[in-house]
Structure formats: C-alpha cells, structure tokens
C-alpha positions as CSV (number, residue, x, y, z in Angstrom):
1,M,-34.6,-8.1,23.9
2,T,-32.6,-5.7,22.8
3,T,-30.2,-5.9,19.7
4,L,-26.5,-4.4,20.1
5,A,-25.0,-3.7,17.1
6,Y,-21.5,-2.8,15.1
7,P,-21.0,-0.6,14.0
8,S,-23.6,1.5,15.4
9,A,-23.4,4.3,17.7
10,D,-23.1,2.5,20.7
11,F,-19.8,0.7,19.0
12,P,-18.9,3.2,16.9
13,G,-16.8,1.6,13.3
14,Q,-13.5,2.4,12.5
15,P,-12.6,5.8,10.4
16,A,-12.2,5.6,6.8
17,V,-8.7,6.0,5.5
18,T,-7.3,7.0,2.3
19,L,-4.0,7.1,0.7
20,D,-2.7,8.1,-2.6
21,V,0.3,6.3,-4.1
22,P,2.9,7.5,-7.5
23,E,2.3,4.9,-10.3
24,G,4.4,1.7,-9.9
25,W,3.2,1.3,-6.3
26,E,1.3,-1.6,-5.4
27,P,-1.1,-2.9,-2.6
28,A,0.7,-4.8,0.1
29,H,-0.8,-7.2,2.8
30,A,0.2,-8.2,6.1
31,P,-1.2,-9.5,9.4
32,G,-2.1,-6.6,11.5
33,T,-1.8,-4.1,8.9
34,T,-5.3,-2.1,7.9
35,M,-3.3,-1.0,4.6
36,A,-0.2,-1.0,2.6
37,A,1.8,-0.1,0.0
38,R,5.1,-0.9,-1.5
39,L,7.4,0.5,-4.2
40,P,8.8,-3.1,-5.3
41,R,12.8,-3.1,-6.0
42,E,14.7,-6.3,-7.3
43,G,17.2,-6.2,-4.7
44,A,17.0,-3.6,-2.8
45,F,14.8,-2.4,0.2
46,A,11.1,-1.8,-1.0
47,P,10.2,2.0,0.4
48,N,6.7,1.0,2.4
49,V,3.7,2.9,3.5
50,V,1.7,1.1,6.2
51,V,-1.6,2.4,8.0
52,T,-2.8,0.6,11.1
53,I,-6.2,1.5,13.5
54,E,-6.6,0.4,16.5
55,Q,-9.1,1.0,19.2
56,C,-8.6,2.8,22.1
57,G,-10.1,4.1,25.7
58,P,-10.6,8.0,26.5
59,A,-7.9,8.2,28.2
60,Y,-5.4,7.6,25.6
61,R,-2.4,9.8,24.8
62,V,-0.5,9.8,21.8
63,E,2.8,10.0,24.0
64,E,2.0,6.7,24.6
65,S,2.2,5.2,21.0
66,L,5.4,7.9,20.8
67,Q,6.8,5.6,23.8
68,Q,6.3,2.5,22.1
69,V,8.4,3.4,18.8
70,A,11.0,5.0,21.0
71,S,11.4,1.7,23.0
72,Q,11.2,-0.7,19.9
73,A,13.8,1.3,18.0
74,A,15.9,0.6,21.5
75,L,15.2,-2.9,21.3
76,R,17.2,-2.8,17.7
77,G,19.7,-0.8,19.1
78,G,18.7,2.6,17.1
79,G,16.8,6.1,18.4
80,V,14.0,8.4,17.7
81,S,13.9,12.1,16.4
82,E,12.0,14.6,19.0
83,P,8.4,14.4,18.3
84,Y,7.2,16.2,15.2
85,A,3.1,17.6,14.8
86,A,1.9,17.4,11.1
87,E,-1.3,18.6,9.6
88,L,-2.8,16.2,6.9
89,G,-5.8,16.2,5.4
90,G,-7.4,18.4,8.2
91,A,-6.3,16.0,10.7
92,Q,-3.9,16.6,13.6
93,F,-1.0,14.2,13.8
94,V,1.9,13.8,16.0
95,G,4.6,11.9,15.5
96,C,8.4,11.0,14.9
97,D,10.9,9.3,13.3
98,A,13.2,5.9,14.3
99,T,16.2,4.7,13.2
100,W,18.1,1.5,13.4
101,P,21.2,-0.9,12.3
102,D,20.3,-3.5,10.0
103,A,22.7,-6.4,9.1
104,D,20.8,-6.5,5.2
105,V,20.6,-3.1,4.3
106,E,22.4,-0.9,6.9
107,T,20.0,1.5,8.1
108,V,16.3,1.5,8.6
109,L,14.4,4.8,9.0
110,Q,11.0,5.3,9.8
111,A,8.4,8.1,9.8
112,N,5.7,6.9,12.3
113,L,2.5,9.8,12.8
114,F,-0.4,9.3,15.3
115,H,-4.1,11.0,15.0
116,H,-6.2,10.1,17.5
117,V,-10.1,9.9,16.5
118,P,-12.4,10.0,19.6
119,S,-15.6,8.0,18.6
120,G,-18.3,8.1,21.4
121,A,-17.5,8.5,25.5
122,T,-15.6,5.4,25.9
123,A,-13.9,4.6,22.6
124,G,-11.7,6.1,19.8
125,H,-9.3,5.1,17.5
126,V,-5.9,5.3,16.9
127,V,-4.4,5.9,12.8
128,Q,-0.5,5.4,12.3
129,L,0.8,6.0,9.2
130,T,3.9,4.0,9.0
131,G,6.9,5.1,6.3
132,A,9.4,3.0,5.9
133,V,13.0,3.5,3.8
134,G,16.2,1.3,4.2
135,G,19.8,1.0,2.6
136,S,21.6,3.4,0.0
137,Q,18.3,5.0,-1.2
138,A,17.1,5.8,2.2
139,Q,17.6,9.5,2.2
140,A,16.0,10.2,-1.2
141,D,13.0,7.6,-0.7
142,Y,11.9,9.2,2.8
143,E,11.0,12.3,0.4
144,L,9.3,9.9,-1.3
145,I,7.3,8.0,1.8
146,R,6.7,12.0,3.0
147,Q,5.1,12.6,0.2
148,V,2.7,9.3,0.0
149,L,2.1,10.4,3.9
150,T,1.1,13.7,3.1
151,T,-1.9,12.6,0.6
152,V,-3.4,10.6,3.7
153,R,-7.1,11.5,4.6
154,V,-9.0,10.4,8.0
155,L,-13.0,10.0,7.6
156,P,-14.6,9.3,11.6
157,W,-17.0,7.0,11.3
158,T,-20.9,8.5,12.1
159,T,-24.0,6.3,12.7
160,E,-24.3,6.9,8.8
161,G,-20.7,5.0,8.1
162,A,-17.9,6.7,7.3
163,A,-17.8,10.9,7.1
164,S,-17.7,12.2,4.0
C-alpha cells in the first residue's frame, strides 16, 4: 500500500507569505483570507491589506484574475485601471486598481496584485494581495497601503517546506 501525504512532492503545499505593517496596524481575520491587517480607525474606513492564496491548474493565466476584479467592480457600479506590473520581493506581480461608489464612505479604492507560483507539473498557487482604502482619506491612505504591499515576500513551498 502507498501512503499519500499533503504537503509532499506529489501534493505541493502553499507558498509562505510575509508582510511588514506599520506600528498601530492589527491582524484581521475573515473567512476566505490567508492573512490580513488593518489600521483601526474610529468612525472611518480602516485601510487594510488582505492576502489570499488559492490553488490553480497549470493553465492558469493572470488575465482570469484581472477579469474577476473587473467584473466585481462593474457589479458595484465601478471600474478598473489598466493592468500594471510590479516586482515585489523578487516576485513578479500583475495588478489593477478597482474603484466603486459606496453609500457609507463615498468611494472605495482597491489595489489588487496577483502572483502565480508554479508548484509541480499539475498545480500551482495564486497569491493575491488586496489593499483597500475609502472615504475622505482615501488618497493619502492609498500611499500607505502601497507601502505595506511593497514589503511582501513570497516563498514557494519545497519538499523541505517553504523555501528560505
């Protein structure tokens, strides 16, 4: 009998992700997220950064993720920027900004970045970074979330665990 295991060479594990957040930020937990942090604010939109990691097949293309962001923004009455590329922590990300109107804070602005991490011939993972701002401080807060997003480090999983 053969024993199968996860994670293993046959079933690679998720990549490891780190982010550096400024003083005053706190961890945030929500279903469907891998990791999140926010700058708490009383009575105002809390700037936040969310990391999700999803498994994908070998045919994955980042355009699929960008289209999902565009569809969600359109459903909310908003739109997206032209795609852009960014090298963060030695990893190549592709992203777009999305905006939509919001009854509570006027406008929400999200920076969305995607990085594909191949892991074997039949699988891979998509690391998504999303930074969100809103309300009257959105423009200033956008620079704040961009600074946090630039600290990301993605380490692919190896048979010894996350690469160092």
